C-alpha positions in Angstrom: 8.6 80.2 29.4 6.2 79.5 26.5 5.0 82.3 24.3 2.3 82.3 21.5 3.7 81.7 18.0 4.6 85.1 16.5 5.7 83.8 13.2 4.0 81.9 10.4 3.3 78.3 11.5 6.6 76.5 11.1 4.9 73.1 10.3 5.8 71.5 7.0 6.4 68.0 5.6 9.9 66.9 6.1 11.9 63.7 5.5 12.2 61.3 8.4 15.2 61.6 10.7 16.3 58.2 9.4 17.8 60.1 6.5 20.4 61.7 8.7 22.9 58.9 8.0 22.0 59.1 4.3 22.8 62.8 4.4 26.3 62.1 5.6 26.9 59.7 2.7 25.5 62.3 0.3 27.9 64.9 1.6 30.8 62.5 1.2 29.8 61.9 -2.4 30.0 65.6 -3.3 33.8 65.7 -4.0 33.6 69.3 -5.3 31.4 70.7 -2.6 32.7 72.5 0.4 31.8 71.2 3.9 31.5 73.1 7.1 30.8 72.2 10.7 29.4 74.6 13.2 28.3 75.0 16.8 26.7 77.4 19.2 27.0 77.1 23.0 23.9 78.3 24.9 23.0 78.9 28.5 21.7 76.0 30.6 24.1 73.4 29.2 22.5 73.5 25.7 24.6 73.2 22.6 23.8 73.1 18.9 26.1 71.3 16.5 25.7 70.8 12.8 27.1 70.4 9.4 26.3 71.9 6.0 27.8 71.5 2.5 27.6 74.0 -0.4 27.0 73.2 -4.0 30.1 73.0 -6.2 29.2 76.3 -8.0 28.3 78.2 -4.8 30.1 81.6 -4.3 32.3 82.2 -1.3 29.7 84.6 0.1 25.9 84.0 -0.1 22.6 84.2 1.7 20.3 81.1 1.4 16.6 81.7 2.0 13.3 80.5 0.9 12.4 82.4 -2.4 8.8 81.3 -2.2 8.1 81.5 1.5 6.3 79.8 3.1 6.1 77.1 0.4 8.1 73.9 0.8 10.0 72.0 -0.4 12.1 74.3 -2.5 15.4 73.9 -4.5 18.2 75.6 -2.7 20.6 77.9 -4.6 23.8 77.3 -2.7 23.3 74.6 0.0 23.6 71.0 -0.8 22.9 69.8 2.7 22.2 71.0 6.2 21.9 69.0 9.5 21.5 70.1 13.1 21.7 68.4 16.4 20.7 69.9 19.8 22.4 68.7 22.9 21.9 69.2 26.6 24.5 68.2 29.1 26.4 66.5 26.4 23.5 64.2 25.2 21.7 64.7 21.9 18.0 65.5 22.6 17.0 66.1 18.9 18.5 66.0 15.5 17.3 66.5 11.9 18.3 67.3 8.3 16.4 70.1 6.6 18.4 70.3 3.4 19.1 67.0 1.5 20.6 66.9 -1.9 19.9 70.5 -2.7 16.3 70.5 -1.5 15.0 72.2 1.6 12.0 71.1 3.6 12.2 74.0 6.1 10.2 77.2 5.2 12.2 79.3 7.6 15.7 78.2 6.5 18.1 81.1 6.4 21.9 81.2 6.3 24.1 84.3 5.6 27.6 82.8 5.0 30.9 84.3 4.0 34.1 82.2 3.4 36.0 85.0 1.6 38.6 84.8 4.4 37.7 83.0 7.6 34.3 81.2 7.4 31.6 83.2 9.2 27.9 83.1 9.6 26.2 86.5 10.3 22.6 85.3 10.2 20.9 81.9 10.6 17.6 80.2 11.2 18.2 76.4 11.3 16.0 73.7 12.8 15.7 70.0 13.5 12.3 69.9 11.9 11.3 66.6 10.1 8.2 64.6 9.5 6.4 62.6 12.1 7.4 64.6 15.2 5.2 66.7 17.6 7.9 69.2 18.4 11.4 70.3 17.2 14.1 72.8 18.0 15.4 75.8 16.1 18.1 78.4 16.6 17.9 81.9 15.2 19.3 85.4 15.5 16.2 86.7 13.8 13.8 85.8 16.7 14.2 87.4 20.1 13.6 85.6 23.4 10.0 86.6 23.4 9.4 84.7 20.2 9.0 87.9 18.1 10.6 88.0 14.6 13.2 90.8 14.4 15.8 91.8 11.8 18.6 89.2 11.6 21.5 90.2 13.8 19.5 92.5 16.1 19.3 89.8 18.7 21.8 87.1 19.8 21.5 83.5 18.8 18.5 82.1 20.6 17.4 78.5 21.0 13.7 77.5 21.0 11.5 74.4 21.1 8.5 74.6 18.8 5.3 72.6 19.6 3.4 71.8 16.4 -0.1 71.1 17.9 -0.3 74.5 19.6 1.9 76.5 17.2 3.9 77.9 20.1 7.5 78.3 20.9 9.4 77.9 24.1 12.4 80.0 24.6 15.2 77.9 26.0 18.5 79.7 26.0 20.8 82.3 24.4 24.2 81.9 22.9 26.9 84.4 22.2 28.5 83.2 19.0 28.1 81.0 15.9 31.3 79.2 15.3 31.9 77.7 11.9 35.0 75.9 10.5 35.8 74.2 7.2 35.9 70.4 7.1 39.1 69.2 5.3 37.6 66.3 3.4 34.3 64.8 2.4 35.1 61.6 4.3 35.7 63.6 7.5 32.3 65.3 6.9 30.5 62.0 6.8 32.1 61.0 10.1 31.2 64.3 11.7 27.6 63.9 10.8 27.3 60.3 11.9 29.1 61.0 15.2 27.3 64.2 16.1 23.8 63.3 15.0 23.6 59.5 15.6 26.5 58.3 17.7 25.6 60.3 20.8 21.8 60.0 20.6 20.3 58.9 23.9 18.7 55.5 24.1 15.0 55.4 23.8 
């Protein structure tokens, strides 16, 4: 079901999805950064998978958000990279990188992360947005199924498809948990990004 856009227009200029592979190589080059993979399983056979890396001086617990919302791009404080892929029935239907080399191109980027003990994410707004597309996907636990912005954590993780021309979002599914784990080595991180975001992409 499609609802009118309740948030600020999510449209912004992003790098092309051809930079996804480059993002993997950039992650691998950050020997002192910490790398994490994550996934959220949704209703209807949807699944979101992604990978992010933190800057070498990032604390174990932080919240990354746009300090000059809605202006983009902006230099991130803690994230070095962020990539997301959305799958349905095991096939990638969209993928994109919204943080590359410490610069975010997504106005709504939000990540509340804590790795003090076990890595956890308590709040997130992450998308596949990039330049040259007419629509993209985003997951958030700060937007309810009706497309209304709510306090982070007051709704479950919801998956949406945003159509740029009409500034509207389509609610797709809800997920119960955001699962995040540390990636042992930068080389493994590169393989994860390449495998999740390009290897399983459907043929055009």
